[in-house]
Backbone as JSON, one array per atom type, in Angstrom:
{
  "sequence": "MSLEDDNKQLVERFMQVFSAGDVEAILGSMTEDATWWVAGSMPGISGEVDREGFGEMLRGLSALTKAGAISLTPLAWTCQGNRVAVETESYAELLNGRVYNNLYHFVFEVRGDKIASIKEYLDTEHTTAVFLAP",
  "N": [[-4.07, 94.07, 93.77], [-5.27, 96.89, 95.62], [-7.13, 99.94, 94.96], [-6.2, 101.92, 96.69], [-3.64, 100.91, 97.32], [-2.41, 101.04, 94.79], [-2.47, 103.83, 94.38], [-0.91, 104.71, 96.51], [1.58, 103.62, 95.77], [2.02, 105.09, 93.44], [2.37, 107.69, 94.49], [4.59, 107.19, 96.11], [6.53, 106.65, 94.11], [6.5, 109.17, 92.88], [7.61, 110.76, 94.93], [10.17, 109.66, 95.05], [11.19, 110.33, 92.51], [10.98, 113.1, 92.71], [12.86, 113.54, 94.73], [15.15, 112.97, 93.34], [15.36, 115.07, 91.66], [14.55, 115.31, 88.98], [13.0, 117.26, 87.01], [11.37, 117.2, 84.67], [10.43, 114.56, 84.68], [9.05, 114.6, 87.08], [6.99, 116.45, 86.5], [5.82, 115.01, 84.45], [4.52, 113.01, 85.79], [2.25, 114.14, 86.63], [-1.12, 115.33, 86.12], [-2.26, 117.24, 83.26], [-3.68, 119.47, 84.13], [-2.89, 119.78, 86.75], [-2.39, 120.94, 90.14], [-0.41, 122.63, 92.64], [-0.36, 123.4, 95.96], [0.73, 125.46, 98.6], [0.9, 125.94, 102.05], [0.55, 128.89, 104.15], [2.06, 132.22, 104.09], [4.29, 132.86, 102.6], [6.35, 134.76, 100.57], [6.53, 134.11, 97.11], [6.48, 131.4, 97.52], [4.24, 130.31, 99.0], [0.74, 129.54, 98.39], [-1.2, 128.73, 95.42], [-0.11, 127.04, 92.52], [-0.1, 126.28, 89.01], [0.68, 123.39, 86.98], [2.79, 124.14, 85.24], [3.78, 126.41, 86.57], [4.62, 125.17, 88.89], [6.71, 123.63, 87.91], [8.53, 125.68, 87.23], [9.03, 126.64, 89.81], [10.28, 124.38, 90.93], [12.61, 124.2, 89.35], [13.9, 126.54, 90.16], [14.29, 125.99, 92.91], [15.97, 123.76, 92.7], [18.3, 124.9, 91.73], [19.27, 126.1, 93.97], [20.21, 124.17, 95.69], [22.75, 121.86, 96.81], [22.68, 119.21, 95.88], [20.92, 119.42, 93.84], [18.28, 118.94, 94.32], [15.53, 118.51, 96.62], [15.39, 116.18, 99.07], [12.86, 113.85, 99.8], [11.39, 112.04, 102.38], [9.09, 109.66, 103.07], [7.07, 109.18, 105.98], [4.72, 108.33, 107.3], [1.59, 106.96, 106.3], [-1.7, 107.54, 104.95], [-4.32, 106.29, 103.18], [-7.09, 106.68, 101.13], [-9.44, 105.89, 98.88], [-9.12, 108.03, 96.15], [-7.38, 109.7, 97.43], [-4.31, 110.41, 98.98], [-2.57, 110.73, 101.88], [0.37, 111.86, 103.4], [2.8, 111.9, 105.86], [5.86, 113.53, 105.94], [9.44, 113.91, 105.71], [11.89, 116.3, 104.85], [15.09, 116.95, 103.28], [17.86, 118.93, 102.51], [20.94, 120.28, 101.48], [21.91, 123.55, 101.14], [23.31, 125.83, 98.75], [24.0, 128.17, 99.98], [24.99, 127.42, 102.4], [23.17, 126.77, 104.36], [20.94, 124.39, 105.93], [18.17, 122.6, 104.9], [15.63, 121.11, 106.5], [12.77, 119.89, 106.89], [9.43, 119.21, 108.14], [6.45, 117.76, 106.9], [2.98, 117.62, 105.95], [1.48, 116.12, 103.41], [-1.16, 116.15, 101.05], [-2.32, 114.28, 98.52], [-4.14, 114.12, 95.5], [-5.3, 111.75, 93.32], [-5.75, 111.04, 89.9], [-6.71, 108.7, 87.75], [-3.76, 107.4, 86.53], [-2.13, 109.4, 87.39], [-1.01, 112.32, 89.23], [-3.23, 114.7, 90.43], [-3.59, 116.86, 92.15], [-1.82, 118.55, 94.77], [-1.48, 119.26, 98.14], [0.4, 121.07, 100.42], [1.45, 121.13, 103.66], [3.43, 122.68, 106.05], [6.31, 123.57, 108.12], [6.37, 126.78, 108.19], [7.95, 128.78, 109.29], [10.51, 127.66, 109.47], [11.05, 127.21, 106.73], [11.02, 129.87, 105.79], [13.2, 130.92, 107.24], [15.32, 129.47, 106.15], [15.18, 129.74, 103.31], [14.32, 132.39, 102.69], [15.24, 134.34, 104.49], [17.68, 136.95, 105.04]],
  "CA": [[-3.85, 95.26, 94.56], [-6.42, 97.77, 95.73], [-6.97, 101.31, 94.46], [-5.36, 102.61, 97.66], [-2.26, 100.43, 97.14], [-1.92, 101.62, 93.54], [-2.25, 105.26, 94.57], [0.25, 104.87, 97.39], [2.77, 103.36, 94.96], [2.2, 106.24, 92.55], [2.92, 108.78, 95.3], [5.96, 106.79, 96.48], [7.38, 106.9, 92.93], [6.59, 110.62, 92.72], [8.57, 111.27, 95.92], [11.51, 109.22, 94.64], [11.59, 111.16, 91.38], [11.15, 114.44, 93.27], [14.12, 113.53, 95.48], [16.24, 112.92, 92.37], [15.42, 116.37, 91.0], [14.23, 115.23, 87.55], [11.81, 118.1, 86.89], [10.5, 116.74, 83.59], [9.77, 113.32, 85.14], [8.09, 115.01, 88.12], [5.83, 117.02, 85.8], [5.21, 113.94, 83.66], [3.68, 112.17, 86.65], [1.11, 114.97, 87.03], [-2.08, 115.62, 85.06], [-2.03, 118.53, 82.59], [-4.31, 120.54, 84.92], [-2.51, 119.59, 88.15], [-2.05, 122.11, 90.96], [0.39, 122.44, 93.86], [-0.71, 124.45, 96.91], [1.59, 125.48, 99.77], [0.33, 126.71, 103.15], [1.26, 130.04, 104.67], [2.09, 133.49, 103.35], [5.69, 133.08, 102.21], [6.43, 135.31, 99.21], [7.13, 133.26, 96.09], [6.39, 129.98, 97.87], [2.87, 129.95, 99.39], [-0.34, 129.72, 97.43], [-1.4, 127.66, 94.44], [0.44, 127.19, 91.17], [-0.43, 125.21, 88.09], [1.79, 122.47, 86.69], [3.89, 124.9, 84.67], [4.34, 127.22, 87.66], [5.31, 124.26, 89.79], [7.98, 123.31, 87.24], [9.41, 126.84, 87.42], [9.43, 126.65, 91.22], [11.24, 123.29, 91.12], [13.89, 124.58, 88.73], [14.5, 127.54, 91.03], [14.76, 125.32, 94.12], [17.1, 122.89, 92.33], [19.5, 125.73, 91.56], [19.73, 126.55, 95.29], [20.67, 123.03, 96.5], [24.0, 121.2, 96.38], [22.36, 117.97, 95.16], [19.98, 119.71, 92.76], [16.94, 118.5, 94.69], [15.19, 118.35, 98.03], [15.05, 114.78, 99.31], [11.64, 113.62, 100.58], [11.3, 110.72, 102.99], [7.77, 109.42, 103.66], [7.13, 108.64, 107.34], [3.46, 107.66, 107.66], [0.65, 107.04, 105.18], [-3.13, 107.29, 105.04], [-4.83, 106.25, 101.82], [-8.53, 106.41, 101.03], [-9.91, 106.2, 97.54], [-8.17, 108.75, 95.32], [-6.59, 110.61, 98.27], [-3.17, 109.84, 99.7], [-1.97, 111.67, 102.81], [1.64, 111.3, 103.84], [3.72, 112.7, 106.67], [7.12, 113.46, 105.2], [10.57, 114.72, 106.14], [12.74, 116.71, 103.74], [16.48, 117.29, 103.6], [18.69, 119.46, 101.43], [21.99, 121.23, 101.82], [21.83, 124.64, 100.19], [24.57, 126.44, 98.33], [24.31, 129.25, 100.91], [25.49, 126.83, 103.64], [22.07, 126.41, 105.25], [20.36, 123.05, 105.76], [16.71, 122.57, 104.91], [15.18, 119.84, 107.07], [11.42, 120.26, 107.3], [8.41, 118.17, 108.27], [5.29, 118.12, 106.1], [1.84, 116.76, 105.73], [1.04, 116.28, 102.03], [-2.38, 115.48, 100.61], [-2.31, 114.07, 97.07], [-5.34, 113.59, 94.86], [-4.88, 110.99, 92.15], [-6.75, 110.84, 88.85], [-6.15, 107.68, 86.85], [-2.41, 107.02, 86.95], [-1.35, 110.64, 87.56], [-1.35, 113.16, 90.39], [-4.03, 115.84, 89.98], [-3.36, 118.0, 93.04], [-1.02, 118.33, 95.97], [-1.51, 120.3, 99.17], [1.6, 120.94, 101.25], [1.42, 121.81, 104.96], [4.82, 122.6, 106.48], [6.78, 124.56, 109.07], [6.68, 127.95, 107.38], [9.05, 129.55, 109.91], [11.78, 127.04, 109.04], [11.23, 127.5, 105.31], [11.37, 131.29, 105.68], [14.55, 131.11, 107.76], [16.32, 128.85, 105.28], [15.13, 130.19, 101.92], [13.99, 133.79, 102.46], [15.94, 135.28, 105.39], [18.98, 137.42, 104.52]],
  "C": [[-5.11, 96.12, 94.57], [-6.1, 99.14, 95.13], [-6.02, 102.08, 95.39], [-3.89, 102.2, 97.52], [-1.65, 101.03, 95.88], [-1.59, 103.1, 93.71], [-1.07, 105.53, 95.49], [1.54, 104.64, 96.61], [3.06, 104.51, 94.01], [2.84, 107.41, 93.3], [4.34, 108.44, 95.76], [6.92, 107.04, 95.32], [7.57, 108.4, 92.7], [7.64, 111.19, 93.67], [9.99, 110.85, 95.58], [12.03, 110.07, 93.49], [11.84, 112.59, 91.83], [12.51, 114.54, 93.97], [15.33, 113.47, 94.57], [16.38, 114.22, 91.6], [15.15, 116.37, 89.51], [12.91, 115.96, 87.29], [10.86, 117.59, 85.82], [9.76, 115.45, 83.98], [8.73, 113.64, 86.22], [6.82, 115.52, 87.44], [5.1, 115.97, 84.98], [4.32, 113.03, 84.48], [2.43, 112.9, 87.12], [0.17, 115.17, 85.84], [-1.78, 117.0, 84.46], [-2.58, 119.69, 83.41], [-3.97, 120.45, 86.41], [-2.18, 120.92, 88.83], [-1.23, 121.68, 92.16], [0.09, 123.64, 94.74], [0.19, 124.33, 98.13], [0.97, 126.4, 100.81], [1.16, 127.95, 103.46], [1.17, 131.27, 103.78], [3.51, 133.86, 102.97], [5.75, 133.59, 100.78], [7.16, 134.37, 98.25], [7.06, 131.77, 96.38], [4.94, 129.57, 98.14], [1.87, 130.24, 98.28], [-0.39, 128.56, 96.46], [-0.77, 128.03, 93.11], [-0.05, 126.04, 90.32], [0.82, 124.38, 87.81], [3.01, 123.22, 86.15], [4.59, 125.76, 85.74], [5.11, 126.37, 88.66], [6.67, 123.86, 89.21], [8.99, 124.45, 87.41], [9.93, 126.9, 88.85], [10.49, 125.57, 91.48], [12.61, 123.62, 90.54], [14.63, 125.6, 89.58], [15.06, 126.91, 92.3], [15.98, 124.45, 93.83], [18.39, 123.68, 92.24], [20.07, 126.2, 92.9], [20.36, 125.43, 96.13], [21.93, 122.41, 95.92], [23.71, 119.97, 95.52], [21.42, 118.21, 93.98], [18.56, 119.29, 93.05], [16.77, 118.55, 96.2], [14.73, 116.9, 98.19], [13.81, 114.69, 100.19], [11.61, 112.18, 101.09], [9.92, 110.55, 103.62], [7.91, 108.75, 105.02], [5.88, 107.85, 107.72], [2.42, 107.95, 106.58], [-0.78, 106.85, 105.64], [-3.67, 107.36, 103.63], [-6.31, 105.89, 101.85], [-9.0, 106.83, 99.66], [-8.81, 106.87, 96.72], [-7.3, 109.74, 96.12], [-5.5, 109.83, 99.01], [-2.59, 110.95, 100.57], [-0.69, 111.05, 103.34], [2.42, 112.32, 104.66], [5.11, 112.45, 106.12], [8.18, 114.32, 105.84], [11.42, 115.05, 104.92], [14.16, 116.96, 104.24], [17.15, 117.82, 102.34], [19.74, 120.38, 102.02], [21.99, 122.29, 100.73], [23.21, 125.2, 99.89], [24.98, 127.58, 99.26], [24.81, 128.75, 102.27], [24.4, 126.41, 104.61], [21.6, 124.99, 104.95], [18.85, 123.17, 105.88], [16.28, 121.18, 105.35], [13.81, 120.1, 107.68], [10.54, 119.02, 107.45], [7.15, 118.66, 107.59], [4.13, 117.16, 106.36], [1.37, 117.08, 104.32], [-0.29, 115.57, 101.84], [-2.37, 115.47, 99.09], [-3.68, 113.61, 96.63], [-4.9, 112.98, 93.54], [-6.05, 110.87, 91.19], [-6.13, 109.89, 87.84], [-4.79, 107.26, 87.36], [-1.5, 108.24, 87.11], [-1.84, 111.4, 88.78], [-2.04, 114.41, 89.87], [-3.87, 117.06, 90.87], [-2.55, 117.57, 94.25], [-1.21, 119.53, 96.88], [-0.36, 120.03, 100.12], [1.46, 121.8, 102.5], [2.8, 121.6, 105.57], [5.11, 123.63, 107.56], [7.23, 125.78, 108.28], [7.8, 128.79, 107.98], [10.41, 128.99, 109.5], [12.06, 127.35, 107.58], [11.64, 128.95, 105.09], [12.81, 131.52, 106.12], [15.62, 130.57, 106.8], [16.35, 129.48, 103.89], [14.98, 131.71, 101.75], [14.75, 134.78, 103.34], [17.29, 135.7, 104.79], [20.15, 136.67, 105.15]]
}
């Protein structure tokens, strides 16, 4: 297998674990100094967090969903060296009765056998309407 194939498989496993809501396993697949960045200016969501901050965010999101997680479905891949880009669709039914169904473009950077950084580009209006609107 090539480096790109290995990195794609790593990201595929990450998305499967993310979709199951196992926060400790998600964090375990990331480097100690990993970061997660979200586009936009959504309070409490956008910007960059470290691995610990990402764990806190995940625990908060899990508590809002019926299944305890947001399901991620990869749609299209581009892999080059240590970078993996993936178009993705999410789905979650929230306890407030709303449905979260967003489209993303993620860019993962891999270091060794772990994820070192993630950039998340998404429909911020949909996220705001589902998670932040009264």
